[in-house]
N, C-alpha and C positions, 0 to 999 in steps of 0.2 A: 466657460462651459469648455470643454474639452470634445474635441472634433469626432466627430465617430460615437462620441458615447452618450446616454440616456441620463435626460440632465434629473429624471426624479423615478421615483418607483411607485409604481404603478399597481396595485396589490387589483389584480381581477378578483370581481364576487363571486364567479364557482370555484377560483381555489378558494375561498377561506371559506366558502359551506363547503366543501368537500371536507378540509382540515377539519370544521369544526361537526360536523358530522363524524368523523373517524374518531375523534377527541371524546366524544360523545358515547360511544362503540365502546369505549376503553374505559368509561367512566364505574362501575365497576370496581377499578382495583386504584384509579383517582382520572379526576377532573379537571385539566390543568386551567381551564379558562376558570371555574369555579375557584380551585387552590389560588392561584394570583387574586381574584377578588377578599379571599379568605383571608388571607398574609398581608394584605393590603389595609382589612379592616384592623389587622390584630394591630400591624404599626403604627396606629392607631395613637393607642395606647402603649405598645411594651415593642419601641423605635428598632430591636435586636430583628425582629421578623421583616423591615423594610427590604433586607442583604433576600430574604428566600423569597420574598414579594417580588422583586427583582431578578433575578434566577428563572423563576417558573417564567416570568415575564419573556425573558429573551429568551427557553426555550418555544415559544410558542412564536419568538418571531421570527425564530432558524426552522420554524417545522410550517411557517405559514411563507417563509421563500424557496423552500422545498416543494411548496406544493405549487408555490408560482414557478418556479425553473420546472416541472411535471408539466403542468399543463402550457407552456412557453414553447418548449426546447424540446421534450420526448412526445410528446402528445403533439404536435403540430403540424397540419400538412400540407407543411412547407420541406420543397427535398432539400437536402443539404448533401452533399457529399463526404461532411465528414460530421456528425454529432458531437456538439458541442457538451463539453464537461460541465460538470457543476463547478468544479473550481474555477475553469473557465467562464462561464455565463459571470460567476459571481466576481471578480475583477474586471470584467466588462462593464460590471454596473455598482458603479465609485459609489454612488449614495449610502449604498448595501452598511457600507464601516463607518460610513458618518452616522446614519440614520442606528448601527447597532454601538455606538460607541453613546449614541446621546439619548437611549431609552431609560426615561422615567416612569416611575411610576405616578407624579400629576401632571 
């Protein structure tokens, strides 16, 4: 394990709840969670839909990461001299690269 780095990615339930609510509010255009599920089901009989489902899953993953960043960094009551940027926060969360590279539908 790298010193000073987190060893796992823990999405707080509040971040997921807020993201899912935002997705639900936008579902007149498209509900991302439903799209993942629909294309996953279609991919069982039409494999070319698997890539589309995985792309939607990747979008959901990144939205979840940004939601957690907002909760953990921007809305934190902890006083910091300098706000950590999203890219800086992502760099310190080495496990995110692993999770993103290993996203799978199953």
